[in-house]
N, C-alpha and C positions, 0 to 999 in steps of 0.2 A: 449564489446559494443553490444547492441541489439537494433534494430529498433522496434518501436511500429508499429502495423498494424492499420488501413489499409493503412496509408500513412504518410508522413512527416508533421510536423507542419510548419506554416509560422510565421514570426515575426508579432505580433499583434500591432495595434496602441497603443500608450502610454496609461497607466491606468489613470483614472480620478484622479486628484491630491487630491480630497477630500476622496478618498478611502484609507483605511489602507494599501492596497496592493501596493499603489503607491511607497512605500518605499522598496518593494521587488525587484524592478527592472523590466527587460523586460518581456513582456507577449508573449505567443504563441497562435496561433489560428489554428483550423482545422474544416471544415464542412465535416462531414462524418457520417457513421453509427456506433453506439456504443451500447453496452448493458448498460442499465440504470435501476435503481430501487429506491424505496423509502421504508423506515421503519418508522412507526408511533409509538410514545410513548403515554402513557395514558394521559399525561398532555399537549398535544398539540405540544410538541417538537418532533423531529424526525430527520432522516438523509436521504439525497439523495446520491446516489453513481453512478459512471460511471466506467466501466472497460476499461482499455487500454491494450489489449492483445499484447504480444510480437510476432514478426515475427518468423515463423517456430518453435514455442514452445508452450507447454501447460501452460506456465507461463503467468501471467498478473499482472498489477498494478491496484489497485482499489483506486480511489480518492473519499473521502466522504466529503460532506458539510452538515451543519445543515439546516433543512428546514426553520428555523427562522433565518434570516440573523444575523451574528455576535454573534451567541449563541453557538459556538463550545464547550466551556467548559461545559455548562449546558447539551448539547446533548450528549457529549462524556461521561459524568459521568453516564448517563442513559443507554449507550450502553452496552449490556450484551453479554455473550458468546452465548446465544440463538440468539441474533440479528446477530452476526457475522456468526453463523451457518446458519441462514436464508439467508444471502447474498451468502454464499458459495453454499448452496443448489440451490438457484436461478441461480447462474452461471452454476452449473452442469446440471440443468434441462432445462433452457430456453435459447435457442440459438438465440432468436429473437433480433433484433437490432432496435434502434431508430435513425432517422435522427437527428443530433445534431450540434449546433453551440458550439464548445468546446473551451474555452479560459482558459489557465492555465499559471502560471508563470514558468519561468525557475527556477530550484532550485537544491540545493545540500543538501544531508543529510548525516551526519556521526553519527554513534552510536557505543557504545562499551558496551557489556553486559558480566558480569561474569556468567558463567554457573555453578560455584561451588555449590551455594545453591540448584539449581535444581537437580544436580547430586547427592548430598548428600541426598536430599529428596527422590530420587528414589532408595536409598540404596547403592550407590557407594561411600563408605566412606574410605575404606582402602587405596586407592591410595593417599589420602591427609594426612594420619596418619604416623608420623615419626616411630612409633612402628611397623608399617607394611610396612616398606620401600620396594620399588620395587627392587627385586634382579635380577641379571643377565642381566640387561640392560646396565650397565656400570661397571667400575672398583670399584665404590663405590655405596652404596645404594642410591636410589632416591625416592623422593616423589613428587607428583604433587603440585605445588604452586597455580596455577590458570589455569582455562580453560575459555577462553573468546571468544566471537564472536564479530568481528568488521565488520561493514558494511559501505560502502560508496556508495551512489547512486547519480548520476548526471543526471538530465533530461533537455534536450534542444531540439531544432528543429529536430535534427537528430535521437533522440531516447533516450535510457537510457543506461548509463554505470554503471555497478554494480560490486563491488569487491566481495560482498557476497550477497546471496539472499536465501529466503525460498521458498520452492516449494509446490504447491498444485496440485493434479491430477484432471482434469476435463474430463467428458465424454460428447461428443456431442449428443444431443437429438434433437427432432423436434423443428422447429422455430415457434415463435408466429407471429400472423399477425402484420404488421407494424403499430405502433402507430404514433401520430402526431410528428412533429419536435419539439425538446426540446432545450432550451438555457441552458447551464451549464457553467457558468463563475466563475472560481475560483479566486475571487478577495477579499478574506477574509481568515482568518485562516482555514485550512482544515486538514483532516486526510488522511493518505496513508497507505495501506496494501501491 
């Protein structure tokens, strides 16, 4: 269990019933300072993001919304490795924060990913091959059938509970001058890193 900084969320008023997020359930709200940024794509699409750092940790969660409402699929298809790198670089270099009205839904995410294709691509093949069975680990030869990563993340007013997580290292640098207050309401499909 990890609390997000700089404070806890409050239960937000009910979502507008016309909003697609109304079916998602309860919303949470916090007025505070967060790191925020935007990425523009050539065709007018783009992404906005906000960082939710974890208390006493170098880890954080980044929520991303399309700049054009309800255009997540189109914007996500254009999101490149270079764009993700730009976000990470911005997080590493810019410690400035923005005052923000942040509204997000409570949510749970479960994922399961087989790492076998990636491991084989990296050259680690013998542990999956019956002809090269692993010796001396048990009374009989062994092979690895699967390597998987399962992740469960739950986000509520108290913070985030994660069974598995990826880590990024960030270095604190100088802070930028404070920009104007921003509204960031996650009441449509979104991405999370």
